[in-house]
C-alpha positions in Angstrom: 22.2 17.9 -0.9 21.8 15.7 -3.6 18.3 14.7 -4.9 17.4 11.0 -4.0 15.9 8.9 -6.3 14.1 5.3 -6.0 15.0 2.6 -8.6 12.0 2.7 -10.7 12.3 -0.7 -12.4 9.8 -3.3 -11.5 10.9 -6.8 -10.5 9.5 -10.3 -11.2 7.3 -11.5 -7.9 8.8 -15.1 -8.0 7.6 -16.8 -10.8 4.2 -15.6 -11.0 4.8 -13.5 -13.9 3.9 -10.4 -12.2 6.2 -7.5 -11.9 5.9 -5.3 -8.9 7.8 -2.2 -7.5 11.1 -3.4 -5.6 9.9 -1.8 -2.4 6.4 -3.0 -0.6 4.3 -0.9 1.6 3.8 -2.7 5.0 0.2 -1.5 5.7 0.4 -2.4 9.5 -0.3 1.3 10.4 -2.7 2.1 7.7 -5.9 3.1 9.7 -8.9 5.2 10.4 -12.1 6.2 9.2 -10.9 9.2 6.8 -11.3 7.5 3.0 -10.1 10.9 1.5 -6.7 10.8 3.5 -6.3 7.1 2.7 -7.1 7.6 -0.6 -4.5 10.4 -0.9 -1.8 8.0 0.7 -2.7 5.4 -1.7 -2.5 7.7 -4.9 1.0 9.1 -3.3 2.2 5.6 -3.5 0.8 4.7 -6.8 2.7 8.2 -7.8 6.2 7.0 -7.1 5.4 3.2 -8.4 4.3 1.7 -5.6 2.1 -1.5 -6.6 2.9 -4.0 -3.9 0.6 -3.6 -0.5 1.6 -5.9 2.4 -1.3 -6.8 4.2 -2.4 -9.4 7.0 -5.4 -10.0 9.0 -3.3 -9.4 12.3 -2.7 -5.9 11.4 -4.5 -3.3 13.3 -4.3 -5.3 16.7 -2.9 -2.1 18.1 -5.9 0.4 17.2 -8.8 -0.3 14.8 -9.1 -4.1 15.3 -7.7 -7.0 13.5 -8.1 -6.8 9.7 -8.5 -2.9 9.7 -5.8 -1.7 7.4 -7.1 -4.5 5.0 -10.6 -3.3 5.4 -9.2 0.4 4.5 -7.4 -0.5 1.7 -10.3 -2.6 0.2 -12.5 0.6 0.7 -10.1 2.5 -1.4 -9.6 0.3 -3.9 -13.2 -0.4 -4.4 -13.7 3.3 -5.1 -10.9 3.5 -7.9 -12.0 4.0 -11.6 
């Protein structure tokens, strides 16, 4: 089977001057209290080039509560070097 690769060239985010990976990670199912596991997932995303995370305060309504994915992602980023 041939190896699959993702495009690694970043693209402009509108007219902001910011460049992002062409694929965003929709965080609506990002949940839980295990910060180590959450950090490992975010680190894996960064390793393949993902730098655009889609969050919304409505995410989490089916699990840990509204805004839970934003809270967890914020805790991961707060511990980043």
